[in-house]
N, C-alpha and C positions, 0 to 999 in steps of 0.2 A: 596778667595773671588775675583770675576771678577770685574774688573774695565774697564770703557771705556765711550764712548760717544754714545748717541742715538739721531740722527738727525731727527726732526719731519718735515713732509712735511707741506707746507703752505696750509691753507684752500683755497678751490676754490673761485674764484671771483664770485660775484652774476651775474646771467645772464643779458645781456644788453638788455633793451626793444627794440623790433623791431619797425622800422619806421611805422607810420600810414599814410594812404592815406588822404590827406586833404579833399577829397570828403566825406570820412567816417566820419570826424569830423563835416562836415556840415549836414550830414544826420539827427542827432537829432534835429538840428535847424529847418530843413524842417518839420520833423514830429511834433514838437511843434507848428509850424505855422499852419499846417493842422489841428491839434487838436483844436487850438483856433478858426479857421474858422468854423469847424463843430459845436463847442459849440455856437458860435455866431449865426449861421444859425438856430440851434435848438431853441434857445431862442427868435429869432425875427420872426420866421416863424408863420403866422396866417392862412394859407390856409387849413390846416388839423389839426386834433387833435394831440396833442404832446404825443408821446410814450416814457415813461422813458427809455426803453431799449436802445434807441439810445445814451444814455449817456455813455453806456459801451465802445463805440468806442473810445471817447476821452480818457477815462481812461486806456484802453489797449494801446493806443499809448503813454501815459505818462509813464507807466511802461516799454515799449519797449525802449523808449528814454533813461531812466535811466540806463537799462541794457546795452544798447550800449555804453553809456558813461563810465560805470565802466569797461566793457570789453576792450574797446579801450585804457583806461588809464593804465591798468595793462599789456597789451600786451598779444597776444594769447599764452597760454601755459607757461607763465613766472613763475607763482606760483607753478605749478607742477614741473618744472624743478628745482626751488629753493628748493623745499622740498626734492626732490631726492638727490640733492647735499648735503644737510644738513645731511640726514640720512646716506649716504655713509661715509662722514667725521667723523661723531660721532661714527660709528661703527669702523673706523680706530683708533680713539683715545681710544676707549675701549680696543682694542687689545693691544695698547702700554701700557695702564694703567695696564693690567694683566702682562705684561712682566716686567715693573718696579716694581710692588708689589712683584713679586717673587724675583727679585734682592734685594729689601729692606729686605725681610725675611732672605735671605741668609746672608746679611750684619749683620743683628741683631744676627743671630746664630754664626757667625764668631767672632764678637766683644765680645759677652758674653763668648765665649770659650777662647779667648785671654786674656780678663780681667774678671776673674771669680768674683762672689759675695764675698764680705768679709767674710761672715760667712762660706763659703766653702773653705777658703784658707788652713786651717789646713789639709784638706784631701790630699793636694798636697805634703805635706812634706814626703820626702823619696821616691817619685815617680819619674817618668820620667820627669815630668814637673817642678820639683824643680830646681831653678837656671838655667832655660833654656835660659835666655836672656843674651847671651855673648855680648861683645862690638861690634860684627858684626851683631847682631840681629836688624831687622828694628824697633823693639819696645824697644830697649835698653834705660833704664831710662825714659820710657813713663809709668806713673803710673796712675791707675784709681783713680779719686777723687769723682765720682758720676755718675749720668745718666742725659741725657738731649738729645738735638738735634745735630745731626752731618750732615755734607754734604753727600748727597747720593754718593755711590761708582760709580753709573752710572749717568753721566752728561747728563741732557736733554738739547739739543741744539734747541731753538726755532727759527723758521723762522722770517724774517722781515715782520711785518704786516704793511699794508698801513694805511692811515688816517682813523680815526674812521667813518667818513661819507662815505668811500668807502668800508670798510670791512663789511662782513656779522656779525651782532652782536651775533648771535647764535654760529656760529662755532668759531669766534675769542674769545668769552668769555670762551667756553669750553677749548680752547687751553691754554689760560692764567691760568685757574684754574688747569689744569693738570701740567703745569710747576711749578706753585707755590707749589702745594701739593707734587710733587715727587722730588723736588730739595733738600729736607732734610729728614732724617729718625729720628723719635722720639723714645725715651725710649731706647737709646743705651748708652754703657759706654763712658764716657768723660775722656780722658787722659790728664795728665799734662806732657809736655816735660821738665823734670828736667835739661837735659843737656843745654838747652837754656834758662833756667829761673833761675835768681839769687835769687829772693825772692818770696816765696808763702805765701800770708797773708790770714789767715783764721780768720774771725770775726763773732760774734753773741753770742748766749747763751753759757755759759762756758762748760757745760757738752757736748752740741751738737758739739761744736768746737773741744774739745778733742776727741770725738768719731769719728769725721770725719778724724782727723789726724791719730788716731790709725788705721783706715782702710787703709789710704794711706801708712803708714809705713809697715804694714803687707803685702800689696801688693808688696811693694818694696823688703822686705826681702825674701819672698817666691819665687820670680821669678828671683832674681839677686844673682850672686855668691859673697860671702863675700870678695873675692880677688879683685873684680872690683868695688864694692859699699860698702861704710861704713855708719853707722848711729851713730850719736852723739846726745847729748842732753844738753841744757843749761837751767836748771830750778831748782829753790830751792825747788819746790814741790816734793811730792812723787808720783804724778800721773804716772810718767814715769819709776818707778822702774822695771817694767817688761821688759824694754829693755835689761836688763843685761842678759837675756837668749838668746839673738840673737847672733849668730856667727858674725854678722856684727858690733858688737861693738868693735871688735878687731881693733887696730890701724894698718892700712895697708897703708903705704905712697905710695905704687905703685898702689893703687886703681885708677880706671879711674874717679870716681865721689864720692863726699862726701855730705851727707845730714845731717844737723843739725836742730834738733827741739828746738825752742826757746819759752819757756813758762814762762812769768814772769821774764825774765832776759834780759840783753842787748845783742842784736844780734852781732855776730862777724863782723869783718871788711870784706867787699866784697873781694872775692878771686876767682881766676879761678878754675873751676870744683868743685865749692862748691854751694850748694843750701840751703838757710835757710827757713825753715817752721815756720813762726812767727804766734803765736796764740794771738789774740786780743779780749778777752772776753768783751762783753757789754751787754746792756739790750735788744737788739733785739732777737726775737726768730728765725728769719731766719738766716741761715748760708750763708755768702757771701765769695767768693774766689776771690782774686786779684792776677794776675800773672804780676809781675813787674809793678804794679799800674793799670793794665787793668782788668776790671771785667770780670769774666768768668761765663757765664750763665750755671748753673748746679745745680741739686738737689743732695746734698752731701750724700755719703754713711755714714752708722753709724755702729760702731763696739763697743760692750760693753767691759768693762775691763776684764771680765772673759774669753771672746772669744779671746781677744788679748793675755792674758796670756797663754791660751791653745795652740794658734798658735806659740808663741814664744818658749814654752817648747817643742812642737813638733820639732822645728828646732834645739834645743840646742844640741841634740845628734850628729848632722852632722857637719863635717868639710870639707873644700874643698878638693877634691881628695880622700876622704875616707868615705865610707858609703853611698854616695849618688849614686842612680842609674842614669846613664846617658842614653839619647836616642841612640838607635841603639845597645844596649847591647845584648848578645846572649840569645836566649830563649832555652826552653827545647828541641825543635826539633833540633836545631843546636848543642847543647851540645851532643845530642845522635847520631849525624850524620845522621839525617833523613831529606831527601829533601821533600818528599811528604808523608804525613801520610796516604793517601789512597792507596799507592803503596808499603807498607812495606812487604818485603819477610822474614817472621819470620824464615823460615827454614834456609836461608842463614845467618841471623844474629845470630842464635843459634849455627850454625856450627863453626863460627869465634871465639867462646869463648875459650880462652886458660886458662890454670891453674892460671896464675897470675891475669887474668881478672875476675875470678869467684867472685861473690858477691861483685863486685866493680862497682859503677856507679857514674856518675857526678851528683852533686847536686847544682851547682852554680858556680860563678866566684869570685875570690879574687879582692881587690881594684886595683891590678896591671893588671887585666885582665886575669890572669891564671886561668885555670879550676880547681875547687875544687872537689875532688872525695872522696867518703866514701867507705871504704873497710872493710866489717864486718867479714872477715875470722878470724880464730884464729890467735893470735900473732905468733904462731909457723909456720904458713903458710904465714908470712909476712903481715898480716892483722892488723887491729886496734882492733879486738876482736869483739865478737858477742853482747856484752852488751853496752848499752849507755843511756844517759839521756839528754833530751831536755827540757830546762826550758825557760819560757818566760811569759810575762803578756799577758792578754786577747787582741787579735788583733795583736800580735807581729809577727805571721806567723808560729806558730807551726804546725797547721794543713796543711798549704801549704807545708811546709818542708816534713812532712810524706807522703802527696799525691805524692810529687816529687820522694821521695824514693821508695815508692811502685810501682809507674808507671815505674820508670826506672828498677826495679828489674824484673818485669814481662815482660818488653820488651826485656831484655837482656838475660833471662835464660828460658830454656824449662821446662815444668811441671815435667819432669822426675828428674830434678835436684832441683826444687824449688817449694815449696808450702807455702802459706801464711795463717797465723791465725791472724786475726785483731780483737783486743779487744778494745772496746771503752767504758769507764765508764760514758760518758756524753751524751748519747743518740744516737750516731751513725752518727752524721752528717759529721764527718771528712772523712769517706770513703763511703759516700752515692754515689750510682751510679757507684762504682768501680767494674765492672764485666768483666770477661774475658772468651772468648770461649776456651782458652788454659789452663791457670792456674786454679787450684782449690783454690778459696778464701773462707776461713771459717771465718765468721764474727759473733761476738756476742757482746751484750752491756748489761749493768746492768738494763736498763729501758725498755727493749723489750723482746719478746719471744726469748729464747736462744735455741741453738742446743741441742737436748735431750741428746746426748752423751758427750757433752763437760762439762755439769754441769754449776753451777753459780760461778761467781768469788769469792764469799764468801769462797768456798771450798779451793781456792788457799790461801786465807788469813789465814784460819784455819789450813793449813799444809796438807790437804788432796789432793792427786793428782787425777784428773779426769780420767776416763777410756780412753784408746786409741781406744776403739771400735768406728768405724765410721770415724776416721781419715784416710787420705790416706795411702796406704801401705808404701810409702817411709818414712812417719813419724814414723811408727812403727819399721822399719827395722834399722839395725845398718850399719855402713859405711858412705860413702860420702853423699848419698841422704838423709839419716836421719839427719845427722848433719847440712845439709844445708836448712833444713825447718825452716821457721821463725815462 
């Protein structure tokens, strides 16, 4: 998120009226005198019949006098020049407003990424963002409490305006509205700096207050390492039993900061590096947040007990330094030693395979950073054996593991040594899209049209072996190639 200052140019001064010749000011007076004389002469003349058309001359002189006075008071061309100045400056402000609007949208996107919605916190457990805020992180112990207005990342620096009677009201008013509207960004996460706050008081409806504190605690637990931030509770009620699942409940004296939730109990004595979150239920429906006695304008987040339990239990399996994926870890390309996937020389990669490397591919990294390899050669060939079992609940990563294994095998072995038969009894989504122009991939599942020569999986369960017609030659042959077909 880019931050900076945007200096706005001052609006142009209104054009100064041009000095008027005194004789020009006397001209309307002379015309009015002449008009009066002609009117009197017309009314007092008796020598000839009166023609009403002669009255047009005094009327025309009156209109001409009024126009002369109006034009002389405004100055020649002053109105047109003022309108041009206004149009140019308003177009300039519109351009600045577009720039500031784009900066505000970027600020909203970045803040919502850095401080995610409470209901989405459980999705970060086990990912790269879990416990990402170390003590050197700029948002260490800054926890989202809700949404509201925040100062704009791009500061608008307004020029000094003169007195109201000297400035153009149109351009000056447009400038003031721009500065007022773009100085803040609405609808963005509002964070609480726990490191500099001793007491956070949340008051209002009891259920709404507990829901807001649940969201705050889950934000803290998902984004901060238990070795650096701990969470405690002082409450006789059972509303906070779910905190037992958090790794942050462990007593870590070396932690950089400690947070204590106080609900219906006496707060502990103030101490350094300790923040007390005190719940004060009352009859008000609106939730109010005080930071060391100062009101924080915010619309508090809400998190249900079920969502809080789900988030805490997702974190329960992880411990610092074991099981958590850290940012910057190796991906599949680096494990396989591939710099550019568009420039893979498969011929050279296949020629480099020695006997110990056959049917051996990396599948991940250990907690200490060591590469973990799977070798499915026979145990007599110093392998782990060709048979294995992968067990896990739905969403635990079984399909991702199988994709990693298959992709590594077809990348590291030529088709003369390796063919794959992929069997999926759950609809075929695991290996969807896994096609190779080199290897022969034979795929069938129980819910779709099967290869006519492979038969159905029911035959395997009943003890009947499908015919080998239609399988690639190496699968039917004896020797190394046949044994290495999967």
